[in-house]
N, CA, C, O and CB atoms as a CASP TS submission, in Angstrom:
PFRMAT TS
TARGET T0000
AUTHOR 0000-0000-0000
METHOD Language model
MODEL 1
PARENT N/A
ATOM      1  N   MET     1     -34.267   5.830   4.694  1.00  0.00           N
ATOM      2  CA  MET     1     -34.207   6.392   6.023  1.00  0.00           C
ATOM      3  C   MET     1     -35.151   7.590   6.117  1.00  0.00           C
ATOM      4  O   MET     1     -35.111   8.490   5.278  1.00  0.00           O
ATOM      5  CB  MET     1     -32.765   6.798   6.376  1.00  0.00           C
ATOM      6  N   GLN     2     -35.987   7.591   7.131  1.00  0.00           N
ATOM      7  CA  GLN     2     -36.959   8.660   7.300  1.00  0.00           C
ATOM      8  C   GLN     2     -36.388   9.765   8.193  1.00  0.00           C
ATOM      9  O   GLN     2     -35.600   9.511   9.104  1.00  0.00           O
ATOM     10  CB  GLN     2     -38.266   8.109   7.894  1.00  0.00           C
ATOM     11  N   THR     3     -36.809  10.990   7.902  1.00  0.00           N
ATOM     12  CA  THR     3     -36.385  12.106   8.753  1.00  0.00           C
ATOM     13  C   THR     3     -37.241  12.128  10.011  1.00  0.00           C
ATOM     14  O   THR     3     -38.387  11.678  10.014  1.00  0.00           O
ATOM     15  CB  THR     3     -36.488  13.464   7.993  1.00  0.00           C
ATOM     16  N   LYS     4     -36.656  12.661  11.077  1.00  0.00           N
ATOM     17  CA  LYS     4     -37.407  12.754  12.334  1.00  0.00           C
ATOM     18  C   LYS     4     -38.500  13.791  12.193  1.00  0.00           C
ATOM     19  O   LYS     4     -38.305  14.845  11.587  1.00  0.00           O
ATOM     20  CB  LYS     4     -36.473  13.109  13.519  1.00  0.00           C
ATOM     21  N   ARG     5     -39.619  13.488  12.744  1.00  0.00           N
ATOM     22  CA  ARG     5     -40.761  14.369  12.684  1.00  0.00           C
ATOM     23  C   ARG     5     -40.791  15.266  13.911  1.00  0.00           C
ATOM     24  O   ARG     5     -40.562  14.805  15.029  1.00  0.00           O
ATOM     25  CB  ARG     5     -42.055  13.567  12.566  1.00  0.00           C
ATOM     26  N   GLU     6     -41.071  16.542  13.703  1.00  0.00           N
ATOM     27  CA  GLU     6     -41.170  17.482  14.819  1.00  0.00           C
ATOM     28  C   GLU     6     -42.395  17.125  15.664  1.00  0.00           C
ATOM     29  O   GLU     6     -43.447  16.806  15.111  1.00  0.00           O
ATOM     30  CB  GLU     6     -41.260  18.957  14.304  1.00  0.00           C
ATOM     31  N   PRO     7     -42.277  17.174  17.002  1.00  0.00           N
ATOM     32  CA  PRO     7     -43.454  16.923  17.835  1.00  0.00           C
ATOM     33  C   PRO     7     -44.491  18.024  17.634  1.00  0.00           C
ATOM     34  O   PRO     7     -44.145  19.175  17.368  1.00  0.00           O
ATOM     35  CB  PRO     7     -43.057  16.826  19.324  1.00  0.00           C
ATOM     36  N   GLU     8     -45.742  17.666  17.760  1.00  0.00           N
ATOM     37  CA  GLU     8     -46.810  18.649  17.551  1.00  0.00           C
ATOM     38  C   GLU     8     -46.771  19.738  18.612  1.00  0.00           C
ATOM     39  O   GLU     8     -47.008  20.906  18.306  1.00  0.00           O
ATOM     40  CB  GLU     8     -48.178  17.963  17.559  1.00  0.00           C
ATOM     41  N   GLN     9     -46.480  19.376  19.837  1.00  0.00           N
ATOM     42  CA  GLN     9     -46.327  20.365  20.900  1.00  0.00           C
ATOM     43  C   GLN     9     -44.924  20.198  21.478  1.00  0.00           C
ATOM     44  O   GLN     9     -44.620  19.173  22.089  1.00  0.00           O
ATOM     45  CB  GLN     9     -47.436  20.199  22.016  1.00  0.00           C
ATOM     46  N   PRO    10     -44.080  21.194  21.288  1.00  0.00           N
ATOM     47  CA  PRO    10     -42.701  21.057  21.773  1.00  0.00           C
ATOM     48  C   PRO    10     -42.661  20.931  23.293  1.00  0.00           C
ATOM     49  O   PRO    10     -43.430  21.580  24.002  1.00  0.00           O
ATOM     50  CB  PRO    10     -41.854  22.256  21.326  1.00  0.00           C
ATOM     51  N   GLN    11     -41.763  20.095  23.777  1.00  0.00           N
ATOM     52  CA  GLN    11     -41.606  19.937  25.217  1.00  0.00           C
ATOM     53  C   GLN    11     -40.894  21.152  25.785  1.00  0.00           C
ATOM     54  O   GLN    11     -40.096  21.796  25.104  1.00  0.00           O
ATOM     55  CB  GLN    11     -40.829  18.644  25.552  1.00  0.00           C
ATOM     56  N   ARG    12     -41.190  21.455  27.031  1.00  0.00           N
ATOM     57  CA  ARG    12     -40.521  22.565  27.702  1.00  0.00           C
ATOM     58  C   ARG    12     -39.073  22.180  27.966  1.00  0.00           C
ATOM     59  O   ARG    12     -38.724  21.005  28.076  1.00  0.00           O
ATOM     60  CB  ARG    12     -41.244  22.940  29.028  1.00  0.00           C
ATOM     61  N   GLN    13     -38.252  23.207  28.063  1.00  0.00           N
ATOM     62  CA  GLN    13     -36.876  22.961  28.449  1.00  0.00           C
ATOM     63  C   GLN    13     -36.888  22.374  29.861  1.00  0.00           C
ATOM     64  O   GLN    13     -37.860  22.542  30.597  1.00  0.00           O
ATOM     65  CB  GLN    13     -36.018  24.274  28.377  1.00  0.00           C
ATOM     66  N   MET    14     -35.830  21.701  30.230  1.00  0.00           N
ATOM     67  CA  MET    14     -35.788  20.997  31.512  1.00  0.00           C
ATOM     68  C   MET    14     -36.067  21.910  32.706  1.00  0.00           C
ATOM     69  O   MET    14     -36.801  21.525  33.617  1.00  0.00           O
ATOM     70  CB  MET    14     -34.440  20.342  31.686  1.00  0.00           C
ATOM     71  N   PHE    15     -35.498  23.101  32.711  1.00  0.00           N
ATOM     72  CA  PHE    15     -35.647  23.983  33.862  1.00  0.00           C
ATOM     73  C   PHE    15     -36.522  25.196  33.572  1.00  0.00           C
ATOM     74  O   PHE    15     -36.524  26.151  34.349  1.00  0.00           O
ATOM     75  CB  PHE    15     -34.296  24.441  34.327  1.00  0.00           C
ATOM     76  N   GLN    16     -37.246  25.176  32.499  1.00  0.00           N
ATOM     77  CA  GLN    16     -38.133  26.291  32.170  1.00  0.00           C
ATOM     78  C   GLN    16     -39.410  26.148  32.985  1.00  0.00           C
ATOM     79  O   GLN    16     -40.075  25.113  32.948  1.00  0.00           O
ATOM     80  CB  GLN    16     -38.449  26.335  30.638  1.00  0.00           C
ATOM     81  N   ILE    17     -39.740  27.197  33.718  1.00  0.00           N
ATOM     82  CA  ILE    17     -40.893  27.160  34.618  1.00  0.00           C
ATOM     83  C   ILE    17     -41.955  28.120  34.109  1.00  0.00           C
ATOM     84  O   ILE    17     -41.640  29.229  33.677  1.00  0.00           O
ATOM     85  CB  ILE    17     -40.482  27.520  36.072  1.00  0.00           C
ATOM     86  N   ASP    18     -43.193  27.703  34.159  1.00  0.00           N
ATOM     87  CA  ASP    18     -44.309  28.572  33.827  1.00  0.00           C
ATOM     88  C   ASP    18     -44.684  29.336  35.099  1.00  0.00           C
ATOM     89  O   ASP    18     -45.347  28.792  35.982  1.00  0.00           O
ATOM     90  CB  ASP    18     -45.532  27.753  33.256  1.00  0.00           C
ATOM     91  N   TRP    19     -44.258  30.592  35.187  1.00  0.00           N
ATOM     92  CA  TRP    19     -44.421  31.378  36.399  1.00  0.00           C
ATOM     93  C   TRP    19     -45.841  31.892  36.595  1.00  0.00           C
ATOM     94  O   TRP    19     -46.236  32.184  37.723  1.00  0.00           O
ATOM     95  CB  TRP    19     -43.473  32.532  36.381  1.00  0.00           C
ATOM     96  N   GLU    20     -46.600  32.006  35.540  1.00  0.00           N
ATOM     97  CA  GLU    20     -47.930  32.643  35.605  1.00  0.00           C
ATOM     98  C   GLU    20     -48.829  32.046  36.701  1.00  0.00           C
ATOM     99  O   GLU    20     -49.425  32.811  37.459  1.00  0.00           O
ATOM    100  CB  GLU    20     -48.629  32.512  34.254  1.00  0.00           C
ATOM    101  N   PRO    21     -48.951  30.732  36.816  1.00  0.00           N
ATOM    102  CA  PRO    21     -49.833  30.205  37.872  1.00  0.00           C
ATOM    103  C   PRO    21     -49.292  30.412  39.287  1.00  0.00           C
ATOM    104  O   PRO    21     -50.043  30.294  40.255  1.00  0.00           O
ATOM    105  CB  PRO    21     -50.066  28.732  37.647  1.00  0.00           C
ATOM    106  N   LEU    22     -48.009  30.716  39.418  1.00  0.00           N
ATOM    107  CA  LEU    22     -47.402  30.871  40.738  1.00  0.00           C
ATOM    108  C   LEU    22     -47.495  32.295  41.267  1.00  0.00           C
ATOM    109  O   LEU    22     -47.241  32.533  42.448  1.00  0.00           O
ATOM    110  CB  LEU    22     -45.960  30.449  40.691  1.00  0.00           C
ATOM    111  N   ILE    23     -47.853  33.240  40.414  1.00  0.00           N
ATOM    112  CA  ILE    23     -47.866  34.652  40.802  1.00  0.00           C
ATOM    113  C   ILE    23     -49.212  35.016  41.421  1.00  0.00           C
ATOM    114  O   ILE    23     -50.270  34.732  40.859  1.00  0.00           O
ATOM    115  CB  ILE    23     -47.573  35.556  39.584  1.00  0.00           C
ATOM    116  N   ASP    24     -49.150  35.650  42.590  1.00  0.00           N
ATOM    117  CA  ASP    24     -50.358  36.132  43.261  1.00  0.00           C
ATOM    118  C   ASP    24     -50.685  37.509  42.697  1.00  0.00           C
ATOM    119  O   ASP    24     -50.052  38.501  43.057  1.00  0.00           O
ATOM    120  CB  ASP    24     -50.170  36.187  44.824  1.00  0.00           C
ATOM    121  N   ARG    25     -51.680  37.565  41.809  1.00  0.00           N
ATOM    122  CA  ARG    25     -51.999  38.811  41.110  1.00  0.00           C
ATOM    123  C   ARG    25     -52.623  39.858  42.033  1.00  0.00           C
ATOM    124  O   ARG    25     -52.775  41.012  41.633  1.00  0.00           O
ATOM    125  CB  ARG    25     -52.940  38.527  39.955  1.00  0.00           C
ATOM    126  N   SER    26     -52.985  39.479  43.254  1.00  0.00           N
ATOM    127  CA  SER    26     -53.531  40.468  44.188  1.00  0.00           C
ATOM    128  C   SER    26     -52.436  41.084  45.065  1.00  0.00           C
ATOM    129  O   SER    26     -52.723  41.979  45.860  1.00  0.00           O
ATOM    130  CB  SER    26     -54.604  39.822  45.073  1.00  0.00           C
ATOM    131  N   HIS    27     -51.204  40.628  44.937  1.00  0.00           N
ATOM    132  CA  HIS    27     -50.097  41.187  45.711  1.00  0.00           C
ATOM    133  C   HIS    27     -49.856  42.631  45.268  1.00  0.00           C
ATOM    134  O   HIS    27     -49.907  42.924  44.074  1.00  0.00           O
ATOM    135  CB  HIS    27     -48.802  40.329  45.537  1.00  0.00           C
ATOM    136  N   PRO    28     -49.594  43.539  46.219  1.00  0.00           N
ATOM    137  CA  PRO    28     -49.431  44.961  45.871  1.00  0.00           C
ATOM    138  C   PRO    28     -48.331  45.229  44.843  1.00  0.00           C
ATOM    139  O   PRO    28     -48.510  46.092  43.984  1.00  0.00           O
ATOM    140  CB  PRO    28     -49.135  45.750  47.115  1.00  0.00           C
ATOM    141  N   LEU    29     -47.213  44.529  44.899  1.00  0.00           N
ATOM    142  CA  LEU    29     -46.143  44.771  43.933  1.00  0.00           C
ATOM    143  C   LEU    29     -46.519  44.297  42.532  1.00  0.00           C
ATOM    144  O   LEU    29     -46.124  44.906  41.538  1.00  0.00           O
ATOM    145  CB  LEU    29     -44.867  44.078  44.384  1.00  0.00           C
ATOM    146  N   VAL    30     -47.269  43.229  42.459  1.00  0.00           N
ATOM    147  CA  VAL    30     -47.733  42.749  41.149  1.00  0.00           C
ATOM    148  C   VAL    30     -48.729  43.746  40.572  1.00  0.00           C
ATOM    149  O   VAL    30     -48.667  44.074  39.387  1.00  0.00           O
ATOM    150  CB  VAL    30     -48.382  41.333  41.266  1.00  0.00           C
ATOM    151  N   ARG    31     -49.646  44.229  41.407  1.00  0.00           N
ATOM    152  CA  ARG    31     -50.623  45.213  40.938  1.00  0.00           C
ATOM    153  C   ARG    31     -49.940  46.497  40.493  1.00  0.00           C
ATOM    154  O   ARG    31     -50.347  47.101  39.500  1.00  0.00           O
ATOM    155  CB  ARG    31     -51.642  45.518  42.035  1.00  0.00           C
ATOM    156  N   LEU    32     -48.901  46.923  41.218  1.00  0.00           N
ATOM    157  CA  LEU    32     -48.152  48.114  40.834  1.00  0.00           C
ATOM    158  C   LEU    32     -47.458  47.896  39.492  1.00  0.00           C
ATOM    159  O   LEU    32     -47.487  48.766  38.621  1.00  0.00           O
ATOM    160  CB  LEU    32     -47.121  48.478  41.918  1.00  0.00           C
ATOM    161  N   GLY    33     -46.843  46.745  39.336  1.00  0.00           N
ATOM    162  CA  GLY    33     -46.160  46.442  38.082  1.00  0.00           C
ATOM    163  C   GLY    33     -47.106  46.418  36.897  1.00  0.00           C
ATOM    164  O   GLY    33     -46.724  46.814  35.796  1.00  0.00           O
ATOM    165  N   LEU    34     -48.328  45.962  37.100  1.00  0.00           N
ATOM    166  CA  LEU    34     -49.310  45.942  36.022  1.00  0.00           C
ATOM    167  C   LEU    34     -49.827  47.345  35.711  1.00  0.00           C
ATOM    168  O   LEU    34     -50.248  47.621  34.588  1.00  0.00           O
ATOM    169  CB  LEU    34     -50.473  45.026  36.388  1.00  0.00           C
ATOM    170  N   ALA    35     -49.793  48.230  36.709  1.00  0.00           N
ATOM    171  CA  ALA    35     -50.312  49.586  36.516  1.00  0.00           C
ATOM    172  C   ALA    35     -49.298  50.508  35.843  1.00  0.00           C
ATOM    173  O   ALA    35     -49.683  51.500  35.225  1.00  0.00           O
ATOM    174  CB  ALA    35     -50.727  50.174  37.849  1.00  0.00           C
ATOM    175  N   ILE    36     -48.006  50.191  35.957  1.00  0.00           N
ATOM    176  CA  ILE    36     -46.962  51.061  35.394  1.00  0.00           C
ATOM    177  C   ILE    36     -46.903  50.898  33.885  1.00  0.00           C
ATOM    178  O   ILE    36     -46.938  49.784  33.363  1.00  0.00           O
ATOM    179  CB  ILE    36     -45.583  50.744  36.020  1.00  0.00           C
ATOM    180  N   ASP    37     -46.812  52.018  33.197  1.00  0.00           N
ATOM    181  CA  ASP    37     -46.680  52.006  31.739  1.00  0.00           C
ATOM    182  C   ASP    37     -45.197  51.874  31.389  1.00  0.00           C
ATOM    183  O   ASP    37     -44.464  52.862  31.423  1.00  0.00           O
ATOM    184  CB  ASP    37     -47.297  53.305  31.099  1.00  0.00           C
ATOM    185  N   GLY    38     -44.757  50.682  31.058  1.00  0.00           N
ATOM    186  CA  GLY    38     -43.343  50.419  30.791  1.00  0.00           C
ATOM    187  C   GLY    38     -42.813  51.126  29.562  1.00  0.00           C
ATOM    188  O   GLY    38     -41.632  51.470  29.521  1.00  0.00           O
ATOM    189  N   SER    39     -43.641  51.352  28.567  1.00  0.00           N
ATOM    190  CA  SER    39     -43.161  51.992  27.344  1.00  0.00           C
ATOM    191  C   SER    39     -42.743  53.438  27.591  1.00  0.00           C
ATOM    192  O   SER    39     -41.816  53.925  26.944  1.00  0.00           O
ATOM    193  CB  SER    39     -44.236  51.939  26.268  1.00  0.00           C
ATOM    194  N   SER    40     -43.410  54.135  28.514  1.00  0.00           N
ATOM    195  CA  SER    40     -43.004  55.513  28.809  1.00  0.00           C
ATOM    196  C   SER    40     -41.644  55.535  29.512  1.00  0.00           C
ATOM    197  O   SER    40     -40.854  56.454  29.294  1.00  0.00           O
ATOM    198  CB  SER    40     -44.070  56.216  29.684  1.00  0.00           C
ATOM    199  N   PHE    41     -41.363  54.535  30.351  1.00  0.00           N
ATOM    200  CA  PHE    41     -40.048  54.436  30.976  1.00  0.00           C
ATOM    201  C   PHE    41     -38.977  54.175  29.922  1.00  0.00           C
ATOM    202  O   PHE    41     -37.910  54.788  29.954  1.00  0.00           O
ATOM    203  CB  PHE    41     -40.035  53.323  32.039  1.00  0.00           C
ATOM    204  N   GLU    42     -39.255  53.284  29.007  1.00  0.00           N
ATOM    205  CA  GLU    42     -38.287  52.974  27.949  1.00  0.00           C
ATOM    206  C   GLU    42     -38.012  54.195  27.085  1.00  0.00           C
ATOM    207  O   GLU    42     -36.868  54.446  26.706  1.00  0.00           O
ATOM    208  CB  GLU    42     -38.796  51.820  27.077  1.00  0.00           C
ATOM    209  N   GLU    43     -39.046  54.948  26.776  1.00  0.00           N
ATOM    210  CA  GLU    43     -38.870  56.161  25.979  1.00  0.00           C
ATOM    211  C   GLU    43     -37.994  57.171  26.701  1.00  0.00           C
ATOM    212  O   GLU    43     -37.076  57.743  26.113  1.00  0.00           O
ATOM    213  CB  GLU    43     -40.225  56.784  25.652  1.00  0.00           C
ATOM    214  N   THR    44     -38.285  57.388  27.987  1.00  0.00           N
ATOM    215  CA  THR    44     -37.576  58.399  28.755  1.00  0.00           C
ATOM    216  C   THR    44     -36.157  57.954  29.116  1.00  0.00           C
ATOM    217  O   THR    44     -35.209  58.726  28.973  1.00  0.00           O
ATOM    218  CB  THR    44     -38.352  58.727  30.015  1.00  0.00           C
ATOM    219  N   LEU    45     -36.011  56.728  29.576  1.00  0.00           N
ATOM    220  CA  LEU    45     -34.728  56.278  30.096  1.00  0.00           C
ATOM    221  C   LEU    45     -33.901  55.488  29.085  1.00  0.00           C
ATOM    222  O   LEU    45     -32.732  55.205  29.346  1.00  0.00           O
ATOM    223  CB  LEU    45     -34.950  55.444  31.313  1.00  0.00           C
ATOM    224  N   GLY    46     -34.464  55.133  27.966  1.00  0.00           N
ATOM    225  CA  GLY    46     -33.768  54.324  26.980  1.00  0.00           C
ATOM    226  C   GLY    46     -32.513  54.981  26.460  1.00  0.00           C
ATOM    227  O   GLY    46     -31.516  54.298  26.226  1.00  0.00           O
ATOM    228  N   SER    47     -32.532  56.279  26.272  1.00  0.00           N
ATOM    229  CA  SER    47     -31.382  56.972  25.731  1.00  0.00           C
ATOM    230  C   SER    47     -30.281  57.159  26.770  1.00  0.00           C
ATOM    231  O   SER    47     -29.154  57.495  26.407  1.00  0.00           O
ATOM    232  CB  SER    47     -31.803  58.309  25.182  1.00  0.00           C
ATOM    233  N   THR    48     -30.576  56.949  28.053  1.00  0.00           N
ATOM    234  CA  THR    48     -29.582  57.138  29.100  1.00  0.00           C
ATOM    235  C   THR    48     -28.847  55.869  29.456  1.00  0.00           C
ATOM    236  O   THR    48     -27.884  55.921  30.222  1.00  0.00           O
ATOM    237  CB  THR    48     -30.229  57.690  30.318  1.00  0.00           C
ATOM    238  N   SER    49     -29.264  54.719  28.926  1.00  0.00           N
ATOM    239  CA  SER    49     -28.624  53.465  29.274  1.00  0.00           C
ATOM    240  C   SER    49     -27.232  53.372  28.643  1.00  0.00           C
ATOM    241  O   SER    49     -26.998  53.851  27.534  1.00  0.00           O
ATOM    242  CB  SER    49     -29.492  52.286  28.831  1.00  0.00           C
ATOM    243  N   ALA    50     -26.320  52.741  29.384  1.00  0.00           N
ATOM    244  CA  ALA    50     -24.951  52.583  28.892  1.00  0.00           C
ATOM    245  C   ALA    50     -24.911  51.520  27.788  1.00  0.00           C
ATOM    246  O   ALA    50     -25.642  50.531  27.836  1.00  0.00           O
ATOM    247  CB  ALA    50     -23.992  52.200  30.053  1.00  0.00           C
ATOM    248  N   ALA    51     -24.069  51.736  26.824  1.00  0.00           N
ATOM    249  CA  ALA    51     -23.959  50.801  25.707  1.00  0.00           C
ATOM    250  C   ALA    51     -22.986  49.705  25.992  1.00  0.00           C
ATOM    251  O   ALA    51     -22.776  48.832  25.150  1.00  0.00           O
ATOM    252  CB  ALA    51     -23.555  51.514  24.458  1.00  0.00           C
TER
END
């Protein structure tokens, strides 16, 4: 009896969506999100989050 072979490229989950092509990168909120430095927020606000 042979073992099953892993597919070379795994299939996506049934409801997993690739959002990247759907996002309008010229939209103001997307541009704002790309401009914000998330690591500085995590540093500043990380210690204030509830456990």
